[in-house]
N, C-alpha and C positions, 0 to 999 in steps of 0.2 A: 504494500500500500504506500503510495506516495503522499507526502504531506505538503505543507507549505515549504517555501525556500529555507526557512530556519529549522524545520523539523521533517525528518524522513524516517519512516518506519517500514520495515519489511518483515513478513511472516514466512517462516520455513516450517515444514511439517515436523521434522525431527533432526537430530544430529547424532547419528549412530557412530560409535567408536569403531576403529578398525579391528579391535579385539576387546571384548567385554572383560570385566573383572573376573578373575578365577585362577585356578592352577592349570598350567599348561605343561605338556611333556614334549620336549624336542628330541627327536631321534635322528642321528646322522649315520648313514650306511655308505660303505665304499664298494662299488661294483665296477669291475673291469670287463669290458665286452669288446668283441671283435666280430664284425659282420652280424651283429645282433646276438651273438652267442657269448655267454659268460666264460671268461678265461681267467677267473680269479686264481691267485696263487693258493697253494694248499699248505697250511690251513688259510681260510679266507680271513680278511681283516674284520675283526669284531665290530659290531655296531656300538655306537656311543649314545647314551641316553642321559638327558639332563632335564630337570624340572625347574620351572620358574613361575612366579605368581605375579599377576597384575592386580594391584590393590586399588580399591576405590572406597568411597564413603559407603558405610553399611549400617552401623548402629548409632553413630554419633555424627552430627553435622555442626561444623564450626559456625557460630552465629554470624561471623563476618562474611560467610558465603551467601547470606540472604541480602539481596539488594533492596528489596522493598516488599510490602504486602498491602493489599487493599481489601477491606477498609483498614484504616490505620489503627494501630494499637490504642485501645481505649476510645475510639471514635464512637460518636452517637449521632445517627442520622437515619434518613429514610433509605434503607438499603434493601427494601423488599423486592426490587427489580434487578439487584446486582448479584453476580456470581463472584464470591470472594476468590482472590487469587494471590499467588506468591511468585515473586520474581527472584531468580537465583543468578548470581554472577557467573557461575560455572555453567556454561550453556550445554555442556555434554552430560551433566550430572544425571538427569532422569533416565538416560539410556546407557549408562555405564554398566548396568546389570541387566540381565535378561530374565523375563518371565517365560519359562518354557512350558507352554501348554498349547494344545492343538487349536483352541479357539482364539487365542490371543494373537493379534497381528504382530509381525516381527518387530515393528517399530514402537510397540506399546511400552510405556514407561513402567518402572518398578515402584514408582512413588505415586501417591494420590493425596489430594487435599480433601479431608472430610470435615464437615461442619456439624457441630452438635449444639443443641439448645440447652440452656441451663435446666438441670433436673433430669436430663436423659442419661448421663453417665453416673453410675453409683458412687464412684470415687471423687466426683466433682459436682455435687448437687447444685452448687451456687453458680456454676459456669465461670469459675475464676481462672480456668486454664491450667488446673493442677494436673500433674502427672506423677506416676510412681517410679521411683528409682529401683531398678532390679538388675541382677546380673544377666548376662547373655544366656547362661544356662537356665535361669528361671524364666526367661522369655521363651526359650525353645521348648522347655518341658514343664509347663505350669501344672498339669495334672488337675484332678478334681473337677472334671466337666468343662475345663477351659481349653480352648484350642489355640495353640501357638503356631508359629511359622514352621513349616517342614523344611528345614535347611539341611543340606548334606554336610558332612563333616569336613568336606574339602575346604582347606584354607582356614578352618577354625581350630586354633591351637588352644591348649589349656589356659594360656594367658588371656586369650580373647574370651573364652568361656567365663572367666572370672571377672572380666571387665564389666563396667556398669553402663546402663543405658536408661532412657526414659520410656515408659510404656503406659498404656491404658487398657482396661478391660471393658469391652463393648458388649452389651447384651446381644445374644445371637440374633434375635428378631430385628433389633435396631441396626446391626451390622448389615444384614441382608437388605434392609430397606434403603440404606444410604450408600453403600459401597457401589462404585461404578461396576457395571457388568464387564466381563472379559472383553467383549467386542466393542465396548465403549471407551476403554482406557485411552486409546491413542488419540481420541478427539479432544481430550482434556489437557493436552500438553503440546507445546510448540516452541520454536526458537524465534526470538524477536531480535531483529537487527535494527538498532537505533542509531541515527546520526543526527546531530544538531549543529547549528552554526556555533562558532566558538563563543562560549560564555564563561565568564569568570565567577567562580563560587566565592563564598565569604572567606574561605581560607586560602584563596589565591589559586586553587586548582582550576585548570582549564578543562571544561567538559569536552570529551572526545567521543567518537563513535564506539560502540561496543555491542556485544552479543549477549543475550540473556535467555535463560530457560524460564518458561512460564508454565505454571500448573494451576488450572482453574478447578474450583469445586463444581459439583453438579447440583447443589442445593441452594435455593433462593431463601434468604431469611425473611420470609413473608410475615411471620407472626412477630409482633413486638416482643422484645426481651433481649437477654444477654446471650451471646453466642461465642463459642470457642472454635477456632479453626486449628486442626492438627494436620501437619504434614507427616504422613505415615508411610511405612514400608509395606508393600504387598508381596515382597519376595517370600516364597514358601507357601503362598496361599493359592497356588494353581488349582483350578477346578473347584474352588470354594466360594467364588464370587457370585454365582447365579443362585436363584431361589431353589431351596430344597437340597442343597449340596452340603450343608454343614453336618447333618446327622442329628438324630433325635437326642443323643446324649450330650450334645454341646450346648451349654448354657451361656457361655461368653466366649469372645474372641480376644486374644491378647495381641495387641499391635505395638510395634516399635515406633515411637514418636521422635521425629527429628527436629521439629520446630513447632511452636504454638503461639497463638496470640488471641486476644479477646476483643470484642466490639459489641455495641448495642444497636439493635435495629429499632429505631424509634421514628415513626412518621413525623413527630414534632421535634426531632433532634436538630441541632444547629452545627454539628461538627463535620458534616459532609461538605465537600468542596462547593457544590452548587449553592447551598444555603449560605455558607460563609461568604462567598464572593458576592452574592446578592445583597447580604447585609452591609457589606463594605460600602457599596455605592447607593444604598437606600436613601441617604440624605440628598443625593442629587435629584431624586424623583420628587422631592418636596418642593414647596414654594421657595424660590431662590435659586433652584437649579445647581449649576456647577459651583456657585459661590459658597455653597454649603460644604464643599470638599476642600476649601482653602484652610490653611493652618492659621486660625485666629479664634479668639473668644467670640462666641455669639451672644450678643446682648439679649436680655429678656424682651419678649414681644408683648408683655402685659400692658405697656404704655403706648403701644402703636396706635391705638384708636384716638388718643387725645393729642393735642398740640404738645410738642416737645420743647422744653425750655432750652436756652442757649447752652447751659452747662451739660444737659443731657445730650444735645446734638454734638457738642464738642467731644464728650466721652465716647459716644457711639462712633464718631469719626475715627478716633484714636484706636478703638477696638477693631474697626474695619481695616485699618492699616496694619494690624497684627500686633499692636502694643498690649502690654499688661501692666496694670498699676502695681507698684511694689513700694514697701516702706522705704523712706529715704531720710537720712539724718543730715541736716545742714551743718556747716562749720560752726555756726553759732550755737549748736547744741539742740536746736529745735527739730522736732520730728514731723515730717510731712510725707508726701508720697511723690514718686517720680515715675516716669514712663520708661519701660524697658521693652526692647524688642531684640530677639536673637538674630542669627544669620539667615533664618528661614522666614521669608516674608511672603504675604499673599499678593503683593503688587510689585511693580518696578520701583525700587528705592530711589529717592531723590538724590541728586548730586550733593556732595558735601565736601569737606576739606580732603585733600589728597594725602592720605596717611602714608602712601607708598613713597612719596617724595618729601615728606615732612622732615624737618630737622629733629634730631633726637630730643626727647623730653624726659624729665625725671619724675613727673607726676601725671595723673590722668586728667587734671583740670582742663587741659587744652581740648579734650575730647567731649566735654560737657556741652550740651545745647540748652540754652535758657530761653524760655518763653515768657517774656515780660508781661504779655497780656493776661496770662493766668498765673504767673509767679511759680511755674513748675520747671523742673529739669528733665530733659531727655538724657538718661544715663546709659543708653545702649552702647555707644562707642567707647565711653569711659570704662564701662564694665569689660568690654572686649579687650581694651588696652591693658587693663589691670590683670585680666585673666592670662593674656599672653605673657606678661612679665612674670606672673606667678608660676606658670608652667615652665618657663625658661629657668627660673631660679631653682625649681624643684628637681631639675634634671642636672646632676653634677657634671656629666660629660659636656652637655651643651654650654652650661654657664662657664665652665673652665676654659673651653675652647674659645668662646667669644671674648672672654676677658683677656686671655693671652693674646688673641689677635689684636685687640685694641691697644694693649700695652706695646706690642711690637710696632704697630703703626705709629703710636705716639712717639716712641723712641726714634724711629726712622725720620719722622717729621721734625723732631727736635734737632736731630743731627743736621738735616738739610737747612733748617732755619739758622743754625749756628754757622754753617758754612756761608750762608747768604749774608749774614751780618759781618763776616770776617773780611770780606772784600771781593772784588770782581774776579780775581784770579782763582780763589778757592770756590767761589760761588759757581763759576763756570765749570768746575770739575765735575766729572761724572761721579755721583755718589756711590755707584756700584763699584767704581774702580779707584776709590780714594786710597785704600790701603796699598794697592799695587803701585800707584804713582809715588807714594811716600817711600816705598822700598827701593824703587828705581833711583830716586834722588840720593838716598843714603849710600847706594852702591856705586854712584858715579865716581870716576877718577878725580882725585884732588879735592873731594868734598871735605875730608877731615882737615887737610892743611889749610884750606880756605877758611873753614870755620874757626880754627885756632888763630889764624892771622887776624880775623875780624874781631875776635875777643881781645887780643893784645894790642892792637893798633889804637892810638888815642883818637878820640873823635874830633875831627877838624870842623871848623865853622862851615866850610863849603860842603860837608857831608849832610848838613841839615837841609831837608827839602823845603822849598818855598811853600807858603800857606796854600797857594793855588794848586800845588801839586800833591798836597797831602791826601791820604786815602779818605774817601767819603764813605762813612758807615751807613749801612742800609737800615731803615727804620723797621720796627717789629711788624707793622702792618704790611710793609712791602715784602718782608721776608715770608709772611704767611701767603701773600699773593703768589709768591714764587712756587709754592707747593702745587698749584693747579696748572702749571705750564711745563711743557717739554719733558725732559728725562725725569724731573722730580715726580710728576704725576705717574709716569710709568713705573718708577721705583716703588711708590706707594701701592700701586695696583699689584705689582709682583709680590710685595710683602703680604698684602691682604689675601691673595690667592694661595700663598704657601701656608697660611695659618687658618684657613677656613675649609677644611677638607670634608667634614660631616655636616656643617651648618646648612648647606643647600638641601640635602635630603631631609633633615629634621624640619625645616620650614615647609618643604613640600608636604610632609605628613600633616603638619599643622594646617596647611591650606585645605586639606580634606577633613579638617575638624577632628582628627584623631586626638585623643587625650582630653577633648573638651567635655566636661560633665554634661549629662543629659539635661539638667535643669537650666543650663544656659541655652540649649537648643529649643526646648519646649518649656518655657517658664511657668506654665500653669497646666496641671493635669487635664483640665477641662478642654484644652485645645486639642488633645488627642485621646478621646474617650475610648473605652473598650469597643472592639469590633468597628474600627473606623479606618479610613484611608484619608490622608491629608496631603495635598499638593502644595508646592511652594516654589518660589524663585529664591536665589541666593543673593543676599546683600553683599556685594563685593567690598563695599566700604567697611562693613563689619569685619570681614576677613582681613582686610588690610590694617584695620586698627588692632586686631589680634596679633598680626605679624609684627606690627610696629612695636607693640609692647614687648615682644620677645627680642626684637632686634636692638631695642634701646638699653638692654642690660649692659652694664660695664661702662657707661658714659659718666665720667667723674669730673672731667675738666673741659674747658673750652677747646682745647686742642683735640680731645676725643671727638667732640662734635664737629670740628673742622675737617677731620680726616674720615668721618663716617661715610662720606660719599664714595670713597674708594672701597670701603668694606661692603657697602650695599651693592655697588656695581659688581664686585668680585663674586658675591653670593648669587645675585640674580643671573649672572652669566651662566652659571652651572645649574640653575634650577630648571626643572622640567615643566613646572606649572607656574608661569609668571602671568600676572594679571594683564589682560588686554581689554580694550573697550568693547570688543565684540563677543566676549565669553558668553554672557547670558545664561549662566549655569542655572540648573533647576534640580528638582528632585521630588521624592515622595516618602512619606512615612506610613507604615502599615502596622497597626496594633490589632492583632486578631489571633484567635485559636488556630487559624489557617497556618500562621507562621510556626506555631508550635507543633502542629500535626505534620506539616510538610516543610521542614526547615529550608529545603532547597526546591524552589519551583521557578517556573519561567515567568519573567516580566519582560515583555518585548516593547520597546519604545522606538517610535519613528517620528520623523518630521519631514514632510514632503515626500513620503515614501522611502526615505533613506534612514538607516539605523542610527540611533543616537548612542554614542559610546557611554559606557558606565565608568564613572570615576571611582566610585566606592559602593560596595554592597556589604552591609554589616548588620549583625544582630546586636542591637543595643540592650535587649532583654530577650528571654525565651519567646515572648509573644510579640516582639517589636522589631521591625525590619526598617533599615534606612537605606535608601538608594539615592546616590548623587549622580547627576547626568551633566554632560558637557554642553548641553543645549536644551532649550525648552521644547518638549515633544508636542506634536499635535494629536498623537494617538498612543494610548497605552493599552496593552493586552496582558492581562494576568491569567496564567494558565497552569493547570496541573503539570507536573513533570511528565515529559514524554515517556519515560520508562514506567510511569504510573498509569498508563492507559488501562481502563478496566472494561470488564465484560458485563453484559446484562441484556435486558429486553427493554423495549420502549413502550410508549403510550400513544394511541392515536386520538385521544380525547373523546372517544365515543362512549356511549352509555354501556353499562354492563362490563363484561370482560374486555377491556380496551388494550390488552397486552398484545404487542406486535414486535417484529424485528424490522428495523429500517434496512432494507437490502442495499448491498454495495456491489459494484462491478467486480466480478471474480475472474474475468478473462484477462490474460496478459495484454498489456498495451498501455498507452499513456493515461487511460482513464481507470486503471486498476485501483480499486479501493474507493473510488468516488461514489457518492450516494446515487442510487438509481431513482430516487424520489418515488418509490412505491414500497409498500409494506407486505409482510407476510405474517398472518393471513390478512388479506385486504380489509376484511370487516372486523378484525380483532379476534380474540378468543384463543390466543396461543396457549395460555396456561390451561385452558379447559381441554385442549387436544393433546398436549405433550408433557403432562406430568404423570409420574407413576401413581397409581391408585394404591394408597396404603391399605394393608390387610386389616389392621385394627381400627379403621376409621380415622377421623381427624382430617385436617386440611392438607391436601397434597402440596409438596414443595420441592420435590426432587425431579429434575428433568429426565425424561426418557429419551435417550439419544438413538437407540435402535429398537427393533421389535415393532409390535403392532402400533404403539403410540410414538414411535421414533421420530424425533425432530429432524435428524440429519437427512434421511431420504426424502422427507416431505419438503424440506428447505431446498434440497438439490433439484427436485422436480419443479418447484416454483421458479427457481432461477433459470433452468433450462430443461425442457421436457425430455431431452435426451440423456440427462444426468440421472444416475441412481445413487450416487454417493458423492461426498465431499472429502477432500484431503483435510488433515488437521489444521493446516494453515488457512485453508479456505473457510473452514467452519469458524475458526477464531476470528477471521476477518468480518464475518457476518454478525458476530456477537459483540464486536467492539463498540463501546460507547466512546465517541470522540472525547478528547480531554476537555473537561469543563473549563470554560474561559469566560472572562469578563472584559469587555471592551469599553474603554473610556475615550471619547473624542473631545479634545480640548479646543478652546478658542485660542488661536495663535496670536491674537493681539489683545492681551490683557490690559487693564487700565493702568495709567501712569500715576504714580503717587505725586501729589502736589508738592511743590518745593516748600521747605520749612524756612 
């Protein structure tokens, strides 16, 4: 099945190993023939025999082999039309062992996924997913009316017999009612080949294509309640899967369990992907539309019907711009409140002072914005500057490096200024070659004798230089001006680059708001309530104020401030993320159980049809996801992981039994996997036709894949009258429910914040 450009999924029937697990005997014989007749020497060369074993998973499965399962662990949702399934990283695993029975197809898996409702298993009445730890010997020979797997002794050593595994005892009638029939096993497993466009995970890993084995259950959790899914081994149960084959003396069947998880089928549940995604964008369907998805406090609407006083209009305007009122203490000691807004804003931030090119400051007062009309301060940029300074000082490596760099720059500048005040000859000297020039003068022939003669010779009147010829000393202001010209500026630049090796990377990380506490990003919890998505632009002024606070560390003298330009230029030259006027960065915050249930899922962002690059994707909390983008998208698609595509049946919204399967193109070609825009059955009633009828009464919930009520042949005939069967991959393709997704279309021209 082909997907969109960013997601491609292919289904394969199975992946059979060249040699299944087991013990093999290799025999080598030597025959010498001539004209077809043996002419072996006497005695003949004896045959050589050697045994070897191919080992594979049998009684214990490493949890890391499980890529995913659906429904998620602990999920609660409307799963009545879903077939639970498990995805394994090792795509060959379900076929590494063979079920040897005449009725079982050669490609049938030795594993099956069985689903039990709470109260059905005697050892797990509450449906908590409990299993019993037993030895392999106890698994094989349970005794007392319990049927265990009939495994040959081949490859089972005493050590393996004594090893432990997880197991469950299933009542005989329940086992026969739920277990797939021998001729149905191969339809419930397939290989999924997934490829996606490159996507960066939270931990920096790049998603790449991969192959996965998928095993689906045959039971629909139609009745509300808790369910447990057990991945069990059917090896050794050949001829015991069909009705009437267990024998009258068998009360229970003991199965080896390789993996388990629980979930709750609840039509009113909220943890399934469709319900969660719908809840995230629910505010956009209310009055106000997309504005309700902006990261801001929403003022109460109780006073909307009456005229609003100026103070209320002012406060509502501030809240609309993304501000939050916070307590603020004045220098006089009085307590009032000030307005604070973090780097995530719902509008385009107004232009303010250029913190990136500002001179170094020692306090945050320069970043305060005062509103004389209301007597209030906007403390947003001052808080950002102070935070940047605090983060810098709290990092000993950063603070040590920037302090050393400033000291080296100040020393170099002081040396150059001293040379400039010493006279034109020394001022013109290359600062980088000053030591070499001095050494050459000392080593010159006759230097020592000339120096001695100068000291011993009396000073004659004619040796005094006239006043007009005396050396003119350079003023301090002129000496400082020299630092910005010619080789002096180059020398300062070289010094700065030698001593700022890790500063650029550290500031790049700060640009992405790493290390910034969450309450600086979202100052009020009501701005990001549970089950919400909030969109924002990034205030580059706030980011630059944050960086300025970090860069201003170590400025103690006017000379430090004078040479700061060289330090800033050296750092910015090697930074990968330097502010430009066209950045227009944006992002979104999601706080939802969706993030906790599926920590890694697809978020596709585009603008004008082109993909928008992700700058950062990070979990700020187990249920909170932050996504930073390098441009404002005009469309956002949130979708389940591609590897988490699940199976089930659909609804045609008709009265009565409205269960159907939305048919897909099964023939090879460019339309393979595309919806045919017709259903089977056309009038609904799939559950009525193709569920096993339970012997003891009750609601049927197990799919019948073959036999009189078999879904597979009926589905094949509806797709093509000439078909009487479907391959496992073709059957899986028809049962696929496409990944649940939520699409947000944004206005590409949001409002501009008024200048302050």
